[in-house]
C-alpha positions as CSV (number, residue, x, y, z in Angstrom):
1,M,-28.5,-33.5,-18.3
2,T,-27.3,-30.3,-16.5
3,D,-28.0,-26.8,-17.5
4,P,-24.7,-25.1,-18.4
5,E,-25.9,-21.8,-17.2
6,A,-27.2,-23.2,-13.8
7,K,-25.6,-21.4,-10.9
8,E,-23.3,-23.3,-8.6
9,P,-24.4,-23.8,-4.9
10,F,-23.9,-20.9,-2.6
11,V,-21.3,-22.8,-0.5
12,I,-19.2,-23.6,-3.7
13,N,-19.3,-19.9,-4.7
14,R,-18.2,-18.8,-1.3
15,I,-15.3,-21.3,-1.2
16,K,-14.2,-20.0,-4.7
17,A,-14.5,-16.3,-3.5
18,F,-12.3,-17.1,-0.5
19,K,-9.9,-18.8,-2.9
20,Y,-9.6,-15.8,-5.2
21,A,-9.3,-13.5,-2.2
22,F,-6.4,-15.3,-0.5
23,K,-4.9,-15.5,-4.0
24,G,-5.0,-11.8,-4.2
25,A,-3.7,-11.3,-0.7
26,W,-0.8,-13.6,-1.7
27,L,-0.1,-11.8,-4.8
28,L,-0.1,-8.4,-2.9
29,I,2.3,-9.7,-0.3
30,K,4.6,-11.5,-2.8
31,N,4.9,-8.6,-5.4
32,E,4.1,-5.3,-3.9
33,P,7.0,-3.6,-1.8
34,S,4.6,-1.2,-0.2
35,I,2.5,-4.1,1.3
36,Q,5.7,-5.9,2.2
37,V,6.7,-2.9,4.3
38,Q,3.3,-2.5,5.9
39,S,3.2,-6.2,6.6
40,F,6.5,-5.9,8.3
41,C,5.3,-3.1,10.4
42,A,2.2,-5.0,11.3
43,L,4.3,-7.9,12.5
44,V,6.5,-5.6,14.6
45,V,3.5,-4.1,16.3
46,T,2.0,-7.5,16.9
47,V,5.1,-8.7,18.6
48,L,5.2,-5.6,20.6
49,G,1.6,-6.4,21.6
50,F,2.6,-9.5,23.1
51,V,5.8,-8.0,24.7
52,Y,3.9,-5.3,26.4
53,E,0.8,-7.3,27.0
54,I,-1.7,-4.8,25.6
55,S,-5.3,-4.9,26.6
56,T,-8.0,-6.6,24.8
57,L,-9.3,-3.1,23.7
58,E,-5.8,-2.1,22.5
59,W,-5.5,-5.4,20.6
60,C,-8.8,-4.7,18.8
61,I,-7.8,-1.0,18.0
62,Q,-4.3,-2.2,16.8
63,L,-5.8,-5.0,14.6
64,L,-8.3,-2.5,13.1
65,A,-5.6,-0.1,12.2
66,I,-3.4,-2.9,10.6
67,G,-6.4,-4.1,8.7
68,L,-7.3,-0.5,7.6
69,V,-3.8,0.2,6.3
70,L,-3.3,-3.2,4.5
71,A,-6.7,-2.9,2.9
72,V,-6.3,0.7,1.6
73,E,-2.8,-0.3,0.6
74,G,-4.4,-3.1,-1.5
75,L,-7.0,-0.9,-2.9
76,N,-4.3,1.7,-3.9
77,T,-2.5,-1.0,-5.7
78,A,-5.7,-2.0,-7.6
79,V,-6.2,1.6,-8.6
80,E,-2.6,1.9,-9.8
81,K,-2.9,-1.3,-11.8
82,I,-6.2,-0.3,-13.4
83,A,-4.9,3.3,-14.3
84,D,-1.8,1.8,-15.7
85,F,-3.8,-0.7,-17.8
86,I,-6.3,1.9,-19.0
87,H,-3.6,4.5,-19.8
88,P,0.0,3.0,-19.9
89,E,1.7,6.2,-20.8
90,Y,1.9,9.3,-18.4
91,H,-1.2,11.4,-18.3
92,K,-1.8,14.3,-15.9
93,K,-5.4,13.0,-14.9
94,I,-4.1,9.5,-14.2
95,G,-1.3,11.0,-12.2
96,I,-3.9,12.8,-10.1
97,I,-5.9,9.6,-9.6
98,K,-2.8,7.7,-8.5
99,D,-1.7,10.5,-6.1
100,V,-5.2,10.7,-4.6
101,S,-5.2,6.9,-4.0
102,A,-1.7,7.1,-2.4
103,G,-2.9,10.0,-0.3
104,A,-5.7,7.7,1.1
105,V,-3.0,5.2,2.2
106,T,-1.0,8.1,3.8
107,F,-4.1,9.0,5.9
108,A,-4.6,5.4,7.1
109,A,-0.7,5.0,7.8
110,V,-0.6,8.2,9.8
111,I,-3.6,7.4,11.9
112,A,-2.2,3.9,12.5
113,A,1.0,5.4,13.6
114,L,-0.8,7.7,16.0
115,I,-2.6,4.8,17.5
116,G,0.6,2.9,17.8
117,F,2.1,5.9,19.7
118,I,-0.8,6.2,21.9
119,I,-0.7,2.5,22.9
120,Y,3.1,2.1,23.2
121,I,4.6,5.4,24.3
122,P,3.0,5.2,27.9
123,K,4.3,1.6,28.1
124,L,7.9,2.7,27.4
125,F,8.0,5.5,30.2
């Protein structure tokens, strides 16, 4: 007889964790317009990376920028969903929380755009 409160093996827990993580990533891409826009931008700069044959270092920096923007955008979405769940009606403090969360995305997106300019402008001229 097995103990119903016994922990599952580590490997099974990791497989389940990846399953939930990929489900969350898919939900973001499928349902969130902001992630869709950011994903399109990521696809464009990825294609540009192949077209302009960027260096390994440039690939690493570009991928870090893409990952940062997508991750912060996902966290922003989570903050907005939690805020809406906790307080569905408009509330000034919830509005500030959502604005600050969106501001974090703006920082990441601006830095990513600057990285893109630094990488690609010299290749265009």
